[in-house]
TORSE-14829 format. One record per residue: residue number from 1; residue in one letter; z, x, y of N, C-alpha, C, O, CB in turn. Coordinates in nm, 3 decimals. Glycine has a CB too. Layout:
N
{atom NUM A {Z X Y} {Z X Y} {Z X Y} {Z X Y} {Z X Y}}
...
END
This chain:
162
{atom 1 X {8.034 9.847 9.207} {8.053 9.900 9.340} {7.952 9.842 9.439} {7.982 9.825 9.557} {8.044 10.051 9.337}}
{atom 2 X {7.833 9.812 9.389} {7.731 9.757 9.478} {7.772 9.621 9.534} {7.751 9.593 9.652} {7.597 9.744 9.405}}
{atom 3 X {7.832 9.537 9.449} {7.879 9.406 9.495} {7.989 9.421 9.599} {7.989 9.352 9.701} {7.928 9.322 9.377}}
{atom 4 X {8.083 9.511 9.574} {8.191 9.534 9.669} {8.134 9.581 9.803} {8.172 9.529 9.908} {8.291 9.638 9.615}}
{atom 5 X {8.044 9.677 9.799} {7.984 9.729 9.922} {7.912 9.619 9.998} {7.928 9.607 10.120} {7.887 9.844 9.891}}
{atom 6 X {7.834 9.539 9.928} {7.758 9.432 9.993} {7.851 9.327 10.053} {7.828 9.280 10.165} {7.663 9.366 9.893}}
{atom 7 X {7.957 9.289 9.980} {8.050 9.188 10.029} {8.129 9.235 10.149} {8.146 9.160 10.246} {8.144 9.147 9.919}}
{atom 8 X {8.179 9.358 10.145} {8.256 9.410 10.258} {8.165 9.424 10.379} {8.202 9.385 10.490} {8.321 9.546 10.222}}
{atom 9 X {8.047 9.479 10.359} {7.954 9.500 10.471} {7.911 9.367 10.533} {7.897 9.357 10.655} {7.830 9.578 10.423}}
{atom 10 X {7.890 9.265 10.451} {7.843 9.135 10.500} {7.954 9.050 10.562} {7.926 8.952 10.630} {7.779 9.059 10.388}}
{atom 11 X {8.077 9.086 10.537} {8.188 9.005 10.587} {8.192 9.005 10.740} {8.182 9.110 10.803} {8.321 9.057 10.531}}
{atom 12 X {8.208 8.886 10.799} {8.221 8.878 10.944} {8.365 8.902 10.993} {8.392 8.896 11.112} {8.172 8.742 10.993}}
{atom 13 X {8.455 8.930 10.898} {8.597 8.947 10.934} {8.614 9.063 11.031} {8.546 9.164 11.023} {8.682 8.972 10.807}}
{atom 14 X {8.706 9.045 11.123} {8.738 9.152 11.218} {8.800 9.271 11.145} {8.767 9.386 11.173} {8.834 9.101 11.329}}
{atom 15 X {8.890 9.241 11.051} {8.952 9.343 10.967} {8.898 9.331 10.827} {8.899 9.222 10.768} {9.106 9.329 10.968}}
{atom 16 X {8.850 9.440 10.773} {8.799 9.443 10.636} {8.899 9.521 10.551} {8.909 9.643 10.560} {8.656 9.507 10.628}}
{atom 17 X {8.971 9.446 10.469} {9.079 9.502 10.389} {9.050 9.476 10.242} {9.022 9.363 10.202} {9.217 9.442 10.430}}
{atom 18 X {9.057 9.581 10.162} {9.028 9.572 10.019} {9.160 9.587 9.943} {9.240 9.675 9.973} {8.925 9.682 9.974}}
{atom 19 X {9.182 9.499 9.845} {9.300 9.504 9.758} {9.254 9.538 9.618} {9.155 9.484 9.569} {9.378 9.368 9.761}}
{atom 20 X {9.326 9.629 9.552} {9.291 9.671 9.417} {9.417 9.713 9.343} {9.527 9.707 9.398} {9.187 9.786 9.419}}
{atom 21 X {9.401 9.753 9.221} {9.516 9.793 9.142} {9.547 9.943 9.155} {9.661 9.979 9.181} {9.493 9.759 8.996}}
{atom 22 X {9.447 10.028 9.138} {9.468 10.173 9.136} {9.450 10.233 9.275} {9.360 10.193 9.348} {9.373 10.239 9.037}}
{atom 23 X {9.535 10.330 9.311} {9.524 10.395 9.442} {9.410 10.497 9.448} {9.370 10.553 9.345} {9.655 10.462 9.479}}
{atom 24 X {9.360 10.521 9.569} {9.260 10.625 9.591} {9.323 10.763 9.600} {9.263 10.863 9.559} {9.182 10.596 9.719}}
{atom 25 X {9.442 10.769 9.652} {9.519 10.894 9.663} {9.654 10.869 9.601} {9.712 10.762 9.620} {9.532 10.942 9.812}}
{atom 26 X {9.706 10.966 9.527} {9.837 10.950 9.468} {9.906 11.084 9.455} {9.841 11.187 9.433} {9.826 10.883 9.332}}
{atom 27 X {10.035 11.083 9.470} {10.115 11.202 9.446} {10.159 11.209 9.301} {10.219 11.308 9.259} {10.236 11.205 9.539}}
{atom 28 X {10.130 11.106 9.224} {10.176 11.099 9.086} {10.105 11.198 8.996} {9.982 11.209 8.999} {10.157 10.960 9.033}}
{atom 29 X {10.181 11.268 8.917} {10.128 11.370 8.827} {10.032 11.310 8.725} {9.928 11.371 8.696} {10.242 11.442 8.756}}
{atom 30 X {10.063 11.195 8.671} {9.982 11.140 8.562} {9.862 11.058 8.608} {9.775 11.028 8.527} {10.068 11.054 8.477}}
{atom 31 X {9.855 11.023 8.735} {9.746 10.938 8.779} {9.653 11.006 8.880} {9.563 10.941 8.933} {9.801 10.814 8.840}}
{atom 32 X {9.673 11.135 8.906} {9.587 11.206 8.999} {9.443 11.210 8.955} {9.352 11.195 9.037} {9.638 11.346 9.018}}
{atom 33 X {9.419 11.230 8.825} {9.282 11.233 8.774} {9.215 11.097 8.793} {9.099 11.091 8.833} {9.281 11.272 8.625}}
{atom 34 X {9.286 10.990 8.765} {9.230 10.856 8.783} {9.196 10.830 8.929} {9.091 10.771 8.958} {9.329 10.751 8.732}}
{atom 35 X {9.282 10.872 9.021} {9.254 10.853 9.164} {9.129 10.930 9.205} {9.046 10.877 9.279} {9.374 10.899 9.249}}
{atom 36 X {9.114 11.053 9.159} {8.994 11.131 9.193} {8.869 11.067 9.132} {8.765 11.064 9.196} {9.008 11.276 9.144}}
{atom 37 X {8.878 11.017 9.009} {8.765 10.949 8.944} {8.723 10.827 9.025} {8.604 10.804 9.046} {8.802 10.907 8.801}}
{atom 38 X {8.820 10.750 9.070} {8.792 10.630 9.148} {8.734 10.666 9.285} {8.640 10.601 9.331} {8.919 10.547 9.165}}
{atom 39 X {8.789 10.768 9.349} {8.756 10.803 9.487} {8.626 10.881 9.500} {8.550 10.856 9.594} {8.868 10.882 9.547}}
{atom 40 X {8.598 10.973 9.412} {8.489 11.070 9.430} {8.364 11.035 9.349} {8.371 10.964 9.248} {8.537 11.208 9.391}}
{atom 41 X {8.250 11.087 9.395} {8.125 11.072 9.320} {8.127 11.156 9.192} {8.081 11.112 9.086} {8.005 11.113 9.407}}
{atom 42 X {8.181 11.278 9.203} {8.201 11.367 9.089} {8.345 11.418 9.096} {8.395 11.447 9.205} {8.096 11.488 9.090}}
{atom 43 X {8.411 11.430 8.983} {8.548 11.478 8.980} {8.565 11.569 8.859} {8.482 11.570 8.768} {8.648 11.360 8.974}}
{atom 44 X {8.673 11.647 8.859} {8.699 11.735 8.746} {8.832 11.697 8.682} {8.921 11.642 8.747} {8.701 11.884 8.791}}
{atom 45 X {8.843 11.727 8.555} {8.966 11.699 8.481} {8.980 11.799 8.366} {8.887 11.873 8.335} {8.967 11.553 8.427}}
{atom 46 X {9.096 11.799 8.305} {9.120 11.880 8.187} {9.221 11.989 8.211} {9.241 12.035 8.323} {8.993 11.940 8.141}}
{atom 47 X {9.285 12.031 8.103} {9.377 12.144 8.104} {9.297 12.265 8.056} {9.221 12.254 7.960} {9.505 12.119 8.015}}
{atom 48 X {9.315 12.375 8.120} {9.234 12.493 8.085} {9.099 12.479 8.151} {9.093 12.460 8.273} {9.219 12.508 7.931}}
{atom 49 X {8.990 12.488 8.075} {8.857 12.473 8.137} {8.841 12.332 8.195} {8.866 12.233 8.127} {8.745 12.502 8.033}}
{atom 50 X {8.799 12.325 8.320} {8.781 12.196 8.386} {8.645 12.137 8.348} {8.547 12.210 8.332} {8.793 12.211 8.541}}
{atom 51 X {8.641 12.006 8.334} {8.519 11.934 8.300} {8.478 11.852 8.421} {8.562 11.784 8.480} {8.538 11.842 8.175}}
{atom 52 X {8.351 11.858 8.460} {8.298 11.776 8.569} {8.244 11.646 8.510} {8.177 11.646 8.406} {8.186 11.853 8.648}}
{atom 53 X {8.273 11.535 8.577} {8.228 11.405 8.528} {8.194 11.315 8.647} {8.247 11.334 8.756} {8.338 11.339 8.440}}
{atom 54 X {8.105 11.217 8.625} {8.074 11.124 8.735} {8.192 11.030 8.761} {8.256 10.981 8.668} {7.948 11.042 8.702}}
{atom 55 X {8.219 11.006 8.889} {8.323 10.912 8.928} {8.259 10.787 8.987} {8.138 10.767 8.976} {8.419 10.977 9.029}}
{atom 56 X {8.341 10.704 9.049} {8.295 10.578 9.105} {8.255 10.587 9.252} {8.177 10.503 9.299} {8.401 10.474 9.089}}
{atom 57 X {8.304 10.685 9.324} {8.269 10.699 9.465} {8.318 10.587 9.554} {8.252 10.550 9.651} {8.121 10.709 9.478}}
{atom 58 X {8.436 10.531 9.521} {8.487 10.417 9.596} {8.517 10.452 9.742} {8.498 10.368 9.830} {8.612 10.364 9.531}}
{atom 59 X {8.562 10.573 9.769} {8.590 10.608 9.907} {8.462 10.601 9.992} {8.466 10.552 10.105} {8.652 10.749 9.915}}
{atom 60 X {8.350 10.649 9.940} {8.222 10.637 10.012} {8.185 10.492 10.035} {8.137 10.457 10.143} {8.111 10.708 9.935}}
{atom 61 X {8.206 10.408 9.934} {8.176 10.265 9.947} {8.259 10.204 10.060} {8.206 10.129 10.143} {8.203 10.190 9.814}}
{atom 62 X {8.388 10.234 10.063} {8.475 10.178 10.166} {8.432 10.226 10.305} {8.424 10.146 10.399} {8.621 10.217 10.140}}
{atom 63 X {8.404 10.354 10.319} {8.364 10.410 10.449} {8.229 10.352 10.492} {8.214 10.305 10.605} {8.356 10.564 10.442}}
{atom 64 X {8.131 10.354 10.403} {7.996 10.310 10.437} {7.988 10.159 10.465} {7.903 10.115 10.543} {7.901 10.344 10.324}}
{atom 65 X {8.077 10.081 10.403} {8.073 9.936 10.424} {8.160 9.891 10.541} {8.159 9.773 10.577} {8.117 9.865 10.298}}
{atom 66 X {8.236 9.983 10.600} {8.315 9.949 10.717} {8.455 9.898 10.688} {8.515 9.832 10.772} {8.244 9.849 10.796}}
{atom 67 X {8.508 9.926 10.568} {8.645 9.884 10.537} {8.744 9.959 10.625} {8.724 10.076 10.657} {8.677 9.907 10.386}}
{atom 68 X {8.850 9.891 10.664} {8.954 9.952 10.747} {9.075 9.996 10.666} {9.140 10.095 10.700} {8.997 9.855 10.853}}
{atom 69 X {9.105 9.922 10.559} {9.226 9.953 10.483} {9.207 9.918 10.336} {9.124 9.835 10.299} {9.347 9.877 10.540}}
{atom 70 X {9.286 9.985 10.252} {9.283 9.968 10.108} {9.428 9.960 10.060} {9.506 10.052 10.083} {9.205 10.087 10.037}}
{atom 71 X {9.464 9.852 9.993} {9.598 9.834 9.939} {9.592 9.836 9.787} {9.505 9.774 9.727} {9.661 9.701 9.990}}
{atom 72 X {9.686 9.909 9.725} {9.688 9.919 9.580} {9.833 9.921 9.531} {9.927 9.927 9.610} {9.613 10.045 9.532}}
{atom 73 X {9.847 9.915 9.401} {9.976 9.923 9.335} {9.973 10.035 9.234} {9.941 10.149 9.268} {10.014 9.789 9.268}}
{atom 74 X {10.005 10.005 9.112} {10.001 10.093 8.996} {10.105 10.204 9.000} {10.188 10.213 8.909} {9.865 10.154 8.985}}
{atom 75 X {10.103 10.288 9.100} {10.205 10.393 9.113} {10.336 10.327 9.154} {10.337 10.241 9.242} {10.161 10.503 9.216}}
{atom 76 X {10.443 10.366 9.093} {10.573 10.305 9.119} {10.651 10.379 9.227} {10.771 10.405 9.214} {10.655 10.299 8.992}}
{atom 77 X {10.581 10.411 9.333} {10.640 10.472 9.452} {10.565 10.417 9.573} {10.454 10.367 9.561} {10.633 10.630 9.446}}
{atom 78 X {10.626 10.429 9.689} {10.557 10.396 9.814} {10.475 10.517 9.855} {10.523 10.630 9.851} {10.658 10.355 9.927}}
{atom 79 X {10.351 10.493 9.896} {10.267 10.601 9.945} {10.173 10.546 10.052} {10.140 10.427 10.050} {10.187 10.668 9.830}}
{atom 80 X {10.132 10.631 10.145} {10.026 10.593 10.237} {9.946 10.717 10.273} {9.998 10.829 10.271} {10.083 10.525 10.364}}
{atom 81 X {9.820 10.695 10.307} {9.731 10.805 10.340} {9.615 10.751 10.423} {9.574 10.636 10.406} {9.679 10.877 10.212}}
{atom 82 X {9.562 10.833 10.513} {9.442 10.796 10.587} {9.338 10.905 10.567} {9.366 11.023 10.590} {9.473 10.775 10.738}}
{atom 83 X {9.220 10.866 10.525} {9.111 10.959 10.508} {8.981 10.891 10.550} {8.953 10.778 10.510} {9.102 11.009 10.362}}
{atom 84 X {8.904 10.961 10.631} {8.772 10.914 10.672} {8.777 10.776 10.738} {8.684 10.697 10.725} {8.678 10.910 10.552}}
{atom 85 X {8.885 10.747 10.809} {8.898 10.623 10.883} {8.954 10.506 10.806} {8.977 10.399 10.864} {8.768 10.586 10.935}}
{atom 86 X {8.978 10.522 10.677} {9.032 10.415 10.594} {9.178 10.446 10.563} {9.210 10.552 10.510} {8.948 10.398 10.462}}
{atom 87 X {9.267 10.353 10.595} {9.409 10.368 10.564} {9.434 10.313 10.423} {9.393 10.202 10.392} {9.499 10.295 10.670}}
{atom 88 X {9.501 10.391 10.341} {9.533 10.350 10.204} {9.684 10.337 10.188} {9.759 10.426 10.228} {9.476 10.452 10.101}}
{atom 89 X {9.727 10.225 10.130} {9.868 10.197 10.110} {9.893 10.167 9.963} {9.814 10.099 9.899} {9.915 10.079 10.199}}
{atom 90 X {10.004 10.219 9.910} {10.040 10.195 9.771} {10.183 10.144 9.766} {10.274 10.205 9.822} {10.023 10.324 9.684}}
{atom 91 X {10.202 10.032 9.701} {10.335 9.976 9.677} {10.335 9.913 9.539} {10.311 9.793 9.525} {10.374 9.870 9.788}}
{atom 92 X {10.361 9.993 9.438} {10.358 9.945 9.301} {10.495 9.912 9.247} {10.531 9.958 9.139} {10.294 10.047 9.213}}
{atom 93 X {10.573 9.835 9.319} {10.708 9.793 9.283} {10.811 9.902 9.305} {10.931 9.874 9.305} {10.712 9.748 9.138}}
{atom 94 X {10.767 10.024 9.323} {10.853 10.139 9.353} {10.960 10.159 9.247} {10.956 10.096 9.141} {10.918 10.121 9.488}}
{atom 95 X {11.054 10.246 9.275} {11.159 10.277 9.179} {11.109 10.352 9.058} {11.174 10.351 8.954} {11.225 10.152 9.136}}
{atom 96 X {10.993 10.417 9.069} {10.932 10.482 8.954} {11.011 10.596 8.895} {11.006 10.617 8.774} {10.799 10.531 8.991}}
{atom 97 X {11.084 10.669 8.977} {11.161 10.781 8.923} {11.272 10.730 8.832} {11.304 10.793 8.731} {11.220 10.865 9.037}}
{atom 98 X {11.330 10.616 8.868} {11.439 10.561 8.789} {11.395 10.521 8.648} {11.470 10.536 8.552} {11.498 10.442 8.859}}
{atom 99 X {11.273 10.469 8.637} {11.229 10.418 8.506} {11.131 10.513 8.437} {11.077 10.478 8.332} {11.166 10.281 8.522}}
{atom 100 X {11.106 10.630 8.493} {11.023 10.729 8.426} {10.873 10.710 8.441} {10.797 10.780 8.375} {11.055 10.729 8.284}}
{atom 101 X {10.829 10.618 8.527} {10.685 10.596 8.542} {10.617 10.699 8.630} {10.497 10.725 8.616} {10.661 10.459 8.599}}
{atom 102 X {10.691 10.758 8.719} {10.630 10.842 8.821} {10.582 10.975 8.766} {10.467 11.012 8.788} {10.727 10.866 8.933}}
{atom 103 X {10.665 11.047 8.697} {10.623 11.167 8.628} {10.609 11.292 8.712} {10.558 11.392 8.662} {10.497 11.142 8.565}}
{atom 104 X {10.652 11.293 8.836} {10.648 11.413 8.917} {10.528 11.423 9.008} {10.441 11.336 9.006} {10.651 11.532 8.830}}
{atom 105 X {10.524 11.530 9.089} {10.418 11.547 9.187} {10.297 11.616 9.128} {10.310 11.711 9.051} {10.468 11.626 9.306}}
{atom 106 X {10.179 11.567 9.164} {10.053 11.630 9.127} {10.040 11.756 9.213} {10.047 11.746 9.336} {9.931 11.533 9.148}}
{atom 107 X {10.021 11.874 9.156} {10.019 11.998 9.232} {9.887 12.026 9.303} {9.877 12.129 9.370} {10.051 12.111 9.142}}
{atom 108 X {9.786 11.942 9.292} {9.652 11.976 9.340} {9.633 11.970 9.491} {9.535 12.025 9.541} {9.555 11.887 9.277}}
{atom 109 X {9.721 11.908 9.564} {9.710 11.913 9.709} {9.632 11.800 9.774} {9.623 11.797 9.896} {9.648 12.038 9.747}}
{atom 110 X {9.576 11.705 9.698} {9.508 11.591 9.760} {9.600 11.470 9.759} {9.558 11.356 9.737} {9.375 11.558 9.686}}
{atom 111 X {9.727 11.498 9.783} {9.830 11.394 9.781} {9.828 11.312 9.909} {9.771 11.355 10.010} {9.968 11.455 9.760}}
{atom 112 X {9.890 11.195 9.905} {9.901 11.112 10.025} {9.977 11.181 10.137} {10.050 11.278 10.114} {9.969 10.980 9.991}}
{atom 113 X {9.959 11.129 10.258} {10.028 11.184 10.374} {10.177 11.162 10.365} {10.255 11.243 10.415} {9.973 11.121 10.502}}
{atom 114 X {10.218 11.053 10.302} {10.360 11.022 10.294} {10.391 10.955 10.161} {10.318 10.866 10.118} {10.403 10.931 10.411}}
{atom 115 X {10.497 10.997 10.098} {10.548 10.937 9.976} {10.698 10.925 9.991} {10.764 11.019 10.037} {10.509 11.021 9.849}}
{atom 116 X {10.754 10.810 9.953} {10.899 10.791 9.961} {10.966 10.888 9.864} {10.950 10.875 9.743} {10.938 10.643 9.929}}
{atom 117 X {11.039 10.985 9.917} {11.099 11.085 9.829} {11.205 11.030 9.735} {11.233 11.090 9.631} {11.158 11.195 9.911}}
{atom 118 X {11.265 10.918 9.769} {11.370 10.860 9.685} {11.315 10.758 9.585} {11.389 10.712 9.499} {11.475 10.795 9.771}}
{atom 119 X {11.186 10.723 9.596} {11.123 10.626 9.507} {11.204 10.498 9.495} {11.230 10.449 9.385} {11.103 10.687 9.369}}
{atom 120 X {11.243 10.444 9.608} {11.326 10.323 9.609} {11.243 10.198 9.583} {11.122 10.196 9.607} {11.399 10.310 9.742}}
{atom 121 X {11.310 10.094 9.535} {11.246 9.963 9.519} {11.226 9.903 9.657} {11.302 9.932 9.749} {11.332 9.869 9.429}}
{atom 122 X {11.123 9.818 9.672} {11.101 9.754 9.800} {10.964 9.690 9.808} {10.906 9.651 9.706} {11.117 9.853 9.911}}
{atom 123 X {10.912 9.679 9.930} {10.786 9.609 9.951} {10.721 9.658 10.080} {10.782 9.730 10.159} {10.808 9.456 9.957}}
{atom 124 X {10.596 9.617 10.100} {10.524 9.642 10.224} {10.518 9.510 10.302} {10.502 9.404 10.243} {10.380 9.698 10.197}}
{atom 125 X {10.530 9.519 10.432} {10.513 9.403 10.519} {10.404 9.439 10.619} {10.419 9.535 10.695} {10.648 9.362 10.592}}
{atom 126 X {10.295 9.364 10.619} {10.182 9.395 10.706} {10.167 9.288 10.813} {10.183 9.168 10.787} {10.053 9.408 10.625}}
{atom 127 X {10.137 9.333 10.934} {10.109 9.244 11.046} {9.973 9.285 11.103} {9.951 9.401 11.138} {10.222 9.250 11.155}}
{atom 128 X {9.883 9.189 11.111} {9.749 9.218 11.160} {9.727 9.141 11.289} {9.743 9.019 11.293} {9.642 9.181 11.055}}
{atom 129 X {9.690 9.212 11.395} {9.650 9.151 11.521} {9.504 9.187 11.545} {9.443 9.256 11.463} {9.741 9.198 11.641}}
{atom 130 X {9.449 9.142 11.655} {9.308 9.169 11.682} {9.274 9.317 11.677} {9.167 9.354 11.627} {9.271 9.113 11.818}}
{atom 131 X {9.361 9.402 11.727} {9.328 9.544 11.734} {9.413 9.637 11.653} {9.390 9.758 11.653} {9.333 9.586 11.871}}
{atom 132 X {9.514 9.584 11.581} {9.608 9.674 11.514} {9.656 9.617 11.381} {9.689 9.499 11.371} {9.728 9.701 11.605}}
{atom 133 X {9.658 9.702 11.279} {9.722 9.672 11.151} {9.850 9.754 11.149} {9.845 9.877 11.157} {9.628 9.705 11.027}}
{atom 134 X {9.965 9.687 11.139} {10.094 9.755 11.133} {10.155 9.726 10.997} {10.171 9.611 10.958} {10.189 9.709 11.250}}
{atom 135 X {10.189 9.832 10.925} {10.247 9.817 10.792} {10.386 9.880 10.793} {10.404 9.997 10.827} {10.157 9.884 10.683}}
{atom 136 X {10.485 9.799 10.755} {10.623 9.846 10.740} {10.649 9.868 10.591} {10.624 9.780 10.509} {10.726 9.745 10.801}}
{atom 137 X {10.699 9.986 10.558} {10.745 10.015 10.422} {10.894 9.986 10.423} {10.970 10.052 10.493} {10.713 10.165 10.377}}
{atom 138 X {10.936 9.886 10.343} {11.073 9.836 10.350} {11.141 9.851 10.214} {11.090 9.804 10.112} {11.074 9.687 10.394}}
{atom 139 X {11.256 9.916 10.213} {11.335 9.929 10.091} {11.401 9.794 10.060} {11.415 9.709 10.148} {11.443 10.042 10.106}}
{atom 140 X {11.441 9.775 9.935} {11.502 9.649 9.892} {11.627 9.614 9.972} {11.660 9.497 9.986} {11.537 9.656 9.746}}
{atom 141 X {11.696 9.715 10.025} {11.816 9.687 10.104} {11.783 9.654 10.250} {11.874 9.634 10.331} {11.910 9.807 10.099}}
{atom 142 X {11.654 9.649 10.284} {11.611 9.614 10.418} {11.583 9.732 10.509} {11.535 9.713 10.621} {11.712 9.528 10.481}}
{atom 143 X {11.613 9.853 10.465} {11.586 9.971 10.548} {11.436 9.992 10.562} {11.363 9.995 10.463} {11.653 10.097 10.488}}
{atom 144 X {11.391 10.007 10.686} {11.250 10.037 10.711} {11.232 10.187 10.693} {11.288 10.267 10.769} {11.203 9.989 10.855}}
{atom 145 X {11.154 10.225 10.592} {11.137 10.366 10.558} {11.025 10.431 10.637} {11.029 10.551 10.663} {11.110 10.380 10.410}}
{atom 146 X {10.927 10.353 10.674} {10.810 10.408 10.741} {10.738 10.295 10.813} {10.733 10.182 10.764} {10.715 10.478 10.640}}
{atom 147 X {10.681 10.324 10.929} {10.596 10.230 11.001} {10.464 10.301 11.025} {10.460 10.410 11.081} {10.663 10.182 11.136}}
{atom 148 X {10.355 10.237 10.984} {10.223 10.296 11.002} {10.141 10.199 11.086} {10.129 10.081 11.054} {10.153 10.324 10.864}}
{atom 149 X {10.085 10.250 11.194} {9.996 10.169 11.279} {9.854 10.220 11.263} {9.828 10.340 11.276} {10.041 10.175 11.429}}
{atom 150 X {9.764 10.129 11.234} {9.624 10.165 11.211} {9.537 10.078 11.301} {9.522 9.958 11.279} {9.585 10.146 11.060}}
{atom 151 X {9.479 10.140 11.403} {9.386 10.070 11.493} {9.245 10.086 11.437} {9.217 10.182 11.365} {9.395 10.125 11.639}}
{atom 152 X {9.158 9.994 11.471} {9.022 10.003 11.421} {8.948 10.125 11.475} {8.866 10.183 11.405} {8.946 9.877 11.456}}
{atom 153 X {8.976 10.163 11.598} {8.906 10.278 11.657} {8.973 10.410 11.621} {8.904 10.511 11.603} {8.900 10.262 11.807}}
{atom 154 X {9.104 10.411 11.612} {9.177 10.534 11.579} {9.307 10.496 11.511} {9.350 10.381 11.515} {9.203 10.620 11.706}}
{atom 155 X {9.371 10.595 11.449} {9.497 10.571 11.381} {9.603 10.663 11.434} {9.586 10.785 11.438} {9.481 10.589 11.230}}
{atom 156 X {9.715 10.604 11.475} {9.830 10.686 11.510} {9.895 10.732 11.382} {9.880 10.668 11.278} {9.931 10.608 11.599}}
{atom 157 X {9.965 10.841 11.388} {10.031 10.894 11.271} {10.151 10.811 11.230} {10.182 10.711 11.294} {10.073 11.035 11.296}}
{atom 158 X {10.218 10.852 11.123} {10.335 10.778 11.077} {10.447 10.788 11.178} {10.453 10.882 11.257} {10.383 10.830 10.942}}
{atom 159 X {10.532 10.692 11.174} {10.642 10.687 11.269} {10.769 10.652 11.195} {10.772 10.555 11.119} {10.613 10.585 11.382}}
{atom 160 X {10.871 10.727 11.217} {11.001 10.696 11.157} {11.065 10.583 11.236} {11.054 10.581 11.359} {11.095 10.821 11.155}}
{atom 161 X {11.131 10.489 11.169} {11.197 10.382 11.242} {11.310 10.437 11.327} {11.369 10.540 11.292} {11.249 10.274 11.146}}
{atom 162 X {11.344 10.368 11.441} {11.452 10.416 11.526} {11.587 10.410 11.456} {11.688 10.447 11.514} {11.458 10.335 11.653}}
END
């Protein structure tokens, strides 16, 4: 984490975008613990009595180093979330409900702001300008499911396509 923090902080790039495999936030039932472990300094897990364990604190690293966005895969659904100024996007090939990878919703309430309820196949298309990161969530048939605009100073909420 120290190398990531140093590299992101030292980067002269106007937009600081981190790409990784696992999401920071997920609606997935089976990967919620992993997301909390990655995101938090300390996290809890277990059925019945909860166990506290040290996590990686990646969200603090991203915020403290000035990252603007985080892109991940792993979860087979489209998801997006904004927390503490960092926009997080997940596009793990989607279609997870069809092939059994998704496993249902995590009931804990730290889910992403938006998850494709149909778990369709598709991709993300990102456009970066000097002041705006615009991400289109696009289904395989070309339908735009969601448009997210993320400015460096502030973030507008999700927008449904016309």
